[in-house]
MMTF fields as JSON, N, C-alpha, C and O atoms, coordinates in Angstrom:
{
  "mmtfVersion": "1.0.0",
  "mmtfProducer": "UNKNOWN",
  "numBonds": 387,
  "numAtoms": 388,
  "numGroups": 97,
  "numChains": 1,
  "numModels": 1,
  "chainsPerModel": [1],
  "groupsPerChain": [97],
  "chainIdList": ["A"],
  "bondAtomList": [4, 2, 8, 6, 12, 10, 16, 14, 20, 18, 24, 22, 28, 26, 32, 30, 36, 34, 40, 38, 44, 42, 48, 46, 52, 50, 56, 54, 60, 58, 64, 62, 68, 66, 72, 70, 76, 74, 80, 78, 84, 82, 88, 86, 92, 90, 96, 94, 100, 98, 104, 102, 108, 106, 112, 110, 116, 114, 120, 118, 124, 122, 128, 126, 132, 130, 136, 134, 140, 138, 144, 142, 148, 146, 152, 150, 156, 154, 160, 158, 164, 162, 168, 166, 172, 170, 176, 174, 180, 178, 184, 182, 188, 186, 192, 190, 196, 194, 200, 198, 204, 202, 208, 206, 212, 210, 216, 214, 220, 218, 224, 222, 228, 226, 232, 230, 236, 234, 240, 238, 244, 242, 248, 246, 252, 250, 256, 254, 260, 258, 264, 262, 268, 266, 272, 270, 276, 274, 280, 278, 284, 282, 288, 286, 292, 290, 296, 294, 300, 298, 304, 302, 308, 306, 312, 310, 316, 314, 320, 318, 324, 322, 328, 326, 332, 330, 336, 334, 340, 338, 344, 342, 348, 346, 352, 350, 356, 354, 360, 358, 364, 362, 368, 366, 372, 370, 376, 374, 380, 378, 384, 382],
  "bondOrderList": [1, 1, 1, 1, 1, 1, 1, 1, 1, 1, 1, 1, 1, 1, 1, 1, 1, 1, 1, 1, 1, 1, 1, 1, 1, 1, 1, 1, 1, 1, 1, 1, 1, 1, 1, 1, 1, 1, 1, 1, 1, 1, 1, 1, 1, 1, 1, 1, 1, 1, 1, 1, 1, 1, 1, 1, 1, 1, 1, 1, 1, 1, 1, 1, 1, 1, 1, 1, 1, 1, 1, 1, 1, 1, 1, 1, 1, 1, 1, 1, 1, 1, 1, 1, 1, 1, 1, 1, 1, 1, 1, 1, 1, 1, 1, 1],
  "groupList": [{"groupName": "UNK", "atomNameList": ["N", "CA", "C", "O"], "elementList": ["N", "C", "C", "O"], "formalChargeList": [0, 0, 0, 0], "bondAtomList": [1, 0, 2, 1, 3, 2], "bondOrderList": [1, 1, 2], "singleLetterCode": "X", "chemCompType": "L-PEPTIDE LINKING"}],
  "groupTypeList": [0, 0, 0, 0, 0, 0, 0, 0, 0, 0, 0, 0, 0, 0, 0, 0, 0, 0, 0, 0, 0, 0, 0, 0, 0, 0, 0, 0, 0, 0, 0, 0, 0, 0, 0, 0, 0, 0, 0, 0, 0, 0, 0, 0, 0, 0, 0, 0, 0, 0, 0, 0, 0, 0, 0, 0, 0, 0, 0, 0, 0, 0, 0, 0, 0, 0, 0, 0, 0, 0, 0, 0, 0, 0, 0, 0, 0, 0, 0, 0, 0, 0, 0, 0, 0, 0, 0, 0, 0, 0, 0, 0, 0, 0, 0, 0, 0],
  "groupIdList": [1, 2, 3, 4, 5, 6, 7, 8, 9, 10, 11, 12, 13, 14, 15, 16, 17, 18, 19, 20, 21, 22, 23, 24, 25, 26, 27, 28, 29, 30, 31, 32, 33, 34, 35, 36, 37, 38, 39, 40, 41, 42, 43, 44, 45, 46, 47, 48, 49, 50, 51, 52, 53, 54, 55, 56, 57, 58, 59, 60, 61, 62, 63, 64, 65, 66, 67, 68, 69, 70, 71, 72, 73, 74, 75, 76, 77, 78, 79, 80, 81, 82, 83, 84, 85, 86, 87, 88, 89, 90, 91, 92, 93, 94, 95, 96, 97],
  "secStructList": [7, 7, 7, 7, 2, 2, 2, 2, 2, 2, 2, 2, 2, 2, 6, 6, 6, 1, 1, 1, 3, 3, 3, 3, 3, 3, 6, 6, 3, 3, 3, 3, 3, 3, 6, 6, 3, 3, 3, 3, 3, 3, 3, 6, 6, 3, 3, 3, 3, 7, 7, 7, 4, 4, 4, 4, 4, 4, 7, 7, 3, 3, 3, 3, 1, 1, 6, 6, 7, 7, 3, 3, 3, 3, 3, 7, 7, 6, 6, 7, 2, 2, 2, 2, 2, 2, 2, 2, 2, 2, 2, 2, 2, 2, 2, 7, 7],
  "xCoordList": [147.998, 147.03, 145.654, 145.496, 144.702, 143.342, 142.586, 142.939, 141.563, 140.717, 139.863, 139.347, 139.719, 138.889, 137.409, 137.065, 136.562, 135.12, 134.666, 133.74, 135.306, 134.958, 135.207, 134.381, 136.351, 136.641, 135.68, 135.194, 135.409, 134.435, 133.092, 132.483, 132.629, 131.343, 131.372, 130.384, 132.487, 132.63, 132.517, 131.788, 133.233, 133.19, 131.775, 131.274, 131.141, 129.779, 128.816, 127.903, 129.01, 128.175, 128.42, 127.48, 129.671, 130.005, 129.42, 129.223, 129.148, 128.595, 127.07, 126.464, 126.445, 124.987, 124.274, 123.046, 125.005, 124.374, 124.042, 123.304, 124.593, 124.352, 123.518, 123.802, 122.495, 121.727, 122.468, 123.314, 122.15, 122.659, 124.161, 124.793, 124.736, 126.126, 126.102, 125.349, 126.919, 127.05, 128.525, 129.422, 128.733, 130.074, 130.218, 129.399, 131.265, 131.507, 132.875, 133.872, 132.905, 134.153, 135.017, 134.524, 136.34, 137.274, 138.617, 139.375, 138.895, 140.184, 140.598, 141.737, 139.69, 139.992, 139.852, 140.035, 139.532, 139.318, 137.894, 137.144, 137.515, 136.129, 136.08, 136.74, 135.297, 135.047, 133.787, 132.818, 133.794, 132.654, 132.048, 132.755, 130.741, 129.985, 128.948, 128.372, 128.719, 127.614, 126.764, 127.263, 125.498, 124.585, 125.152, 125.001, 125.802, 126.34, 127.681, 128.194, 128.26, 129.54, 130.643, 130.549, 131.681, 132.82, 133.579, 134.11, 133.631, 134.328, 135.554, 136.4, 135.665, 136.801, 136.716, 136.027, 137.432, 137.432, 138.08, 138.616, 138.01, 138.646, 139.765, 139.522, 140.995, 142.181, 143.06, 143.447, 143.366, 144.226, 143.754, 144.55, 142.457, 141.849, 142.086, 142.293, 142.052, 142.148, 141.06, 140.842, 140.382, 139.39, 140.095, 140.7, 140.011, 140.64, 139.582, 138.653, 139.735, 138.835, 139.671, 140.848, 139.045, 139.721, 140.113, 139.427, 141.21, 141.676, 140.968, 141.095, 140.226, 139.527, 139.689, 140.057, 139.411, 139.562, 138.706, 139.159, 137.476, 136.551, 136.964, 136.5, 137.823, 138.175, 139.594, 140.05, 140.285, 141.636, 141.617, 142.601, 140.513, 140.412, 140.484, 140.672, 140.34, 140.385, 141.816, 142.028, 142.791, 144.207, 144.502, 145.191, 143.971, 144.209, 145.542, 146.037, 146.094, 147.367, 147.143, 146.152, 148.067, 147.981, 148.458, 149.36, 147.84, 148.219, 148.004, 147.163, 148.76, 148.629, 147.777, 148.14, 146.656, 145.789, 146.422, 146.249, 147.152, 147.835, 148.915, 148.881, 149.861, 150.972, 150.466, 149.622, 150.999, 150.656, 149.444, 149.102, 148.787, 147.585, 147.952, 149.018, 147.044, 147.2, 146.996, 146.266, 147.644, 147.432, 145.973, 145.272, 145.551, 144.225, 144.424, 145.527, 143.359, 143.437, 143.023, 142.042, 143.787, 143.49, 142.577, 142.915, 141.429, 140.512, 140.889, 140.554, 141.589, 142.072, 141.134, 141.337, 140.113, 139.149, 137.805, 136.807, 137.797, 136.588, 135.526, 134.347, 135.932, 134.983, 134.066, 132.99, 134.474, 133.704, 132.733, 133.1, 131.5, 130.531, 130.176, 129.997, 130.071, 129.712, 130.817, 130.545, 132.062, 133.192, 133.273, 133.502, 133.089, 133.115, 132.049, 132.321, 130.851, 129.769, 130.164, 129.96, 130.725, 131.105, 132.196, 132.139, 133.186, 134.262, 133.685, 134.047, 132.799, 132.223, 131.337, 131.395, 130.528, 129.671, 130.501, 130.178, 131.562, 132.414, 133.135, 133.283, 133.581, 134.23, 133.24, 133.557, 132.057, 130.996, 130.655, 130.5, 130.539, 130.176, 131.177, 130.798, 132.45, 133.469, 133.444, 133.864, 132.959, 133.012, 131.765, 131.847, 130.609, 129.38, 129.346, 129.812, 128.794, 128.747, 127.315, 127.058],
  "yCoordList": [78.838, 79.862, 79.222, 78.308, 79.666, 79.136, 79.79, 80.878, 79.122, 79.653, 80.793, 80.716, 81.842, 82.971, 82.646, 81.865, 83.25, 83.048, 83.619, 83.091, 84.688, 85.267, 84.269, 84.135, 83.561, 82.582, 81.399, 80.907, 80.946, 79.865, 80.263, 79.478, 81.464, 81.929, 82.013, 81.684, 82.449, 82.528, 81.146, 80.962, 80.174, 78.817, 78.249, 77.66, 78.421, 77.903, 78.562, 77.908, 79.83, 80.521, 79.938, 79.771, 79.631, 79.051, 77.642, 77.176, 76.975, 75.621, 75.596, 74.534, 76.754, 76.817, 76.111, 76.027, 75.602, 74.797, 73.397, 72.657, 73.038, 71.719, 71.854, 72.697, 71.029, 70.954, 70.028, 69.235, 70.133, 69.207, 69.302, 68.305, 70.483, 70.723, 71.136, 72.031, 70.491, 70.901, 71.164, 70.604, 72.027, 72.461, 72.352, 72.883, 71.662, 71.504, 72.067, 71.774, 72.87, 73.471, 72.42, 71.583, 72.488, 71.572, 72.285, 72.451, 72.696, 73.282, 74.43, 74.47, 75.349, 76.503, 76.261, 77.177, 75.047, 74.699, 74.162, 74.14, 73.728, 73.309, 72.035, 71.932, 71.078, 69.852, 70.049, 70.643, 69.556, 69.715, 68.357, 67.399, 68.304, 67.083, 67.349, 68.435, 66.357, 66.393, 65.159, 64.035, 65.361, 64.268, 63.389, 62.168, 64.03, 63.321, 62.634, 61.988, 62.763, 62.124, 63.186, 64.188, 62.956, 63.87, 63.801, 62.751, 64.919, 64.938, 65.836, 65.725, 66.723, 67.63, 68.603, 68.369, 69.693, 70.689, 71.976, 72.092, 72.936, 74.232, 74.339, 74.343, 74.426, 74.447, 75.629, 75.745, 76.488, 77.649, 78.42, 78.76, 78.69, 79.421, 78.746, 79.412, 77.407, 76.62, 75.557, 74.911, 75.374, 74.31, 73.058, 73.061, 71.989, 70.72, 69.621, 69.619, 68.683, 67.527, 66.257, 66.252, 65.187, 63.895, 63.435, 63.726, 62.725, 62.164, 60.83, 59.899, 60.754, 59.526, 59.364, 60.309, 58.163, 57.914, 58.851, 59.33, 59.113, 59.914, 61.375, 62.029, 61.908, 63.325, 63.544, 64.685, 62.486, 62.631, 63.33, 63.963, 63.225, 63.821, 65.349, 65.965, 65.962, 67.425, 67.956, 69.169, 67.06, 67.433, 68.501, 69.485, 68.29, 69.22, 68.912, 67.786, 69.9, 69.78, 69.175, 69.477, 68.324, 67.773, 68.798, 69.59, 68.773, 69.661, 68.915, 68.02, 69.286, 68.701, 69.647, 70.811, 69.17, 70.071, 70.547, 71.701, 69.662, 69.993, 68.941, 67.875, 69.228, 68.312, 66.929, 66.796, 65.903, 64.53, 63.995, 62.822, 64.827, 64.398, 63.83, 64.111, 63.029, 62.507, 63.656, 64.605, 63.565, 64.595, 64.62, 63.609, 65.79, 65.997, 66.82, 67.294, 66.984, 67.836, 69.254, 69.472, 70.213, 71.631, 72.085, 71.943, 72.629, 73.205, 74.679, 75.482, 75.023, 76.4, 77.319, 78.533, 76.774, 77.604, 77.594, 77.096, 78.143, 78.155, 79.082, 78.962, 80.002, 80.939, 80.277, 80.8, 79.139, 78.446, 77.473, 76.343, 77.923, 77.123, 75.813, 74.798, 75.812, 74.585, 73.548, 72.372, 73.976, 73.058, 72.547, 71.359, 73.426, 73.056, 72.004, 71.02, 72.213, 71.238, 69.884, 68.852, 69.883, 68.627, 67.895, 66.675, 68.634, 68.027, 67.36, 66.232, 68.057, 67.521, 66.315, 65.318, 66.395, 65.251, 64.023, 62.912, 64.207, 63.077, 62.516, 61.301, 63.393, 62.944, 62.157, 61.081, 62.702, 62.066, 60.676, 59.727, 60.556, 59.263, 58.169, 57.012, 58.537, 57.551, 57.217, 56.131, 58.135, 57.957, 57.327, 56.652, 57.539, 57.026, 55.508, 54.902, 54.92, 53.444, 52.982, 51.78],
  "zCoordList": [49.398, 49.059, 48.894, 48.085, 49.614, 49.525, 48.37, 47.917, 47.913, 46.858, 47.402, 48.517, 46.611, 47.013, 46.777, 45.89, 47.573, 47.382, 46.047, 45.432, 45.595, 44.292, 43.17, 42.268, 43.215, 42.174, 42.272, 41.254, 43.481, 43.665, 43.065, 42.338, 43.358, 42.831, 41.309, 40.652, 40.748, 39.294, 38.668, 37.693, 39.221, 38.676, 38.775, 37.818, 39.914, 40.071, 39.088, 38.585, 38.815, 37.824, 36.432, 35.654, 36.119, 34.824, 34.664, 33.542, 35.772, 35.734, 35.685, 35.832, 35.479, 35.55, 34.396, 34.405, 33.405, 32.354, 32.846, 32.195, 34.007, 34.589, 35.856, 36.707, 35.976, 37.215, 38.175, 37.761, 39.426, 40.45, 40.697, 41.047, 40.521, 40.925, 42.392, 42.774, 43.208, 44.598, 44.889, 44.258, 45.857, 46.218, 47.731, 48.481, 48.171, 49.609, 49.961, 49.301, 50.998, 51.465, 52.156, 52.912, 51.87, 52.514, 52.695, 51.74, 53.91, 54.262, 53.334, 52.87, 53.067, 52.233, 50.746, 49.944, 50.378, 48.973, 48.831, 49.806, 47.624, 47.382, 46.546, 45.512, 47.001, 46.254, 45.43, 45.905, 44.203, 43.3, 42.959, 42.645, 43.027, 42.764, 41.683, 41.612, 40.851, 39.884, 40.137, 40.081, 40.411, 40.757, 41.875, 41.861, 42.833, 43.981, 43.77, 44.684, 42.572, 42.249, 42.243, 41.533, 43.038, 43.093, 41.772, 41.411, 41.055, 39.765, 39.767, 38.879, 40.748, 40.761, 41.917, 42.909, 41.762, 42.819, 42.372, 41.27, 43.267, 43.044, 44.069, 45.276, 43.569, 44.423, 44.012, 42.849, 44.951, 44.675, 43.446, 42.57, 43.392, 42.275, 40.924, 39.91, 40.93, 39.7, 39.723, 40.748, 38.606, 38.478, 37.975, 36.903, 38.762, 38.405, 38.378, 39.185, 37.439, 37.358, 37.418, 37.057, 37.878, 37.949, 36.548, 35.569, 36.473, 35.207, 34.973, 35.768, 33.876, 33.477, 31.966, 31.268, 31.471, 30.032, 29.181, 28.141, 29.615, 28.809, 28.643, 27.709, 29.521, 29.372, 28.841, 28.762, 28.484, 27.926, 26.571, 26.191, 25.841, 24.501, 24.523, 23.474, 25.678, 25.773, 25.902, 25.907, 26.004, 26.059, 27.109, 26.838, 28.304, 29.397, 30.065, 30.009, 30.676, 31.38, 32.764, 33.43, 33.187, 34.539, 35.558, 35.285, 36.735, 37.831, 39.14, 39.227, 40.141, 41.476, 42.321, 42.487, 42.856, 43.629, 44.934, 45.328, 45.6, 46.853, 47.08, 46.465, 47.946, 48.204, 48.609, 49.495, 47.944, 48.27, 47.525, 47.675, 46.725, 45.995, 44.624, 44.076, 44.093, 42.738, 41.746, 42.032, 40.576, 39.554, 39.093, 39.118, 38.679, 38.105, 36.832, 36.557, 36.068, 34.88, 35.234, 35.944, 34.729, 34.899, 33.774, 32.598, 34.128, 33.142, 33.035, 33.905, 31.957, 31.856, 31.086, 31.084, 30.431, 29.693, 30.426, 29.907, 31.62, 32.453, 31.866, 32.2, 30.998, 30.388, 29.362, 29.074, 28.809, 27.779, 28.462, 28.783, 28.677, 29.437, 28.753, 29.427, 27.428, 26.718, 26.83, 27.068, 26.659, 26.809, 28.244, 28.472, 29.189, 30.6, 30.904, 31.592, 30.394, 30.57, 29.991, 30.631, 28.79, 28.138, 28.919, 29.07, 29.414, 30.204, 31.452, 31.785, 32.13, 33.368, 33.08, 33.8, 32.047, 31.712, 31.342, 31.764, 30.562, 30.198, 31.423, 31.554, 32.317, 33.542, 34.401, 34.907, 34.555, 35.355, 34.808, 35.577, 33.499, 32.895, 33.268, 33.453, 33.378, 33.748, 35.233, 35.631, 36.048, 37.51, 38.112, 39.139, 37.486, 38.078, 38.007, 37.042, 39.03, 39.102, 39.223, 39.298]
}
């Protein structure tokens, strides 16, 4: 099942507290970048972020984005923009080099 454009638009709207978010389409799903760093994606109408040390404190559930992929964290409270911003910033801090 591919992600719907409505869900993609909803997630991007929820991310409006952060500047420099970009979204790239990939085989019916969407990769998400912050300041050019891939931090997660939207898969089957689910927002997932990479698992890093800085975001373990949020106690998110692991999920598989697609068959054969490494587990990622499922962000299940997409409605909470402040929490979403904090999760992404903490994830980004661990990934940027």
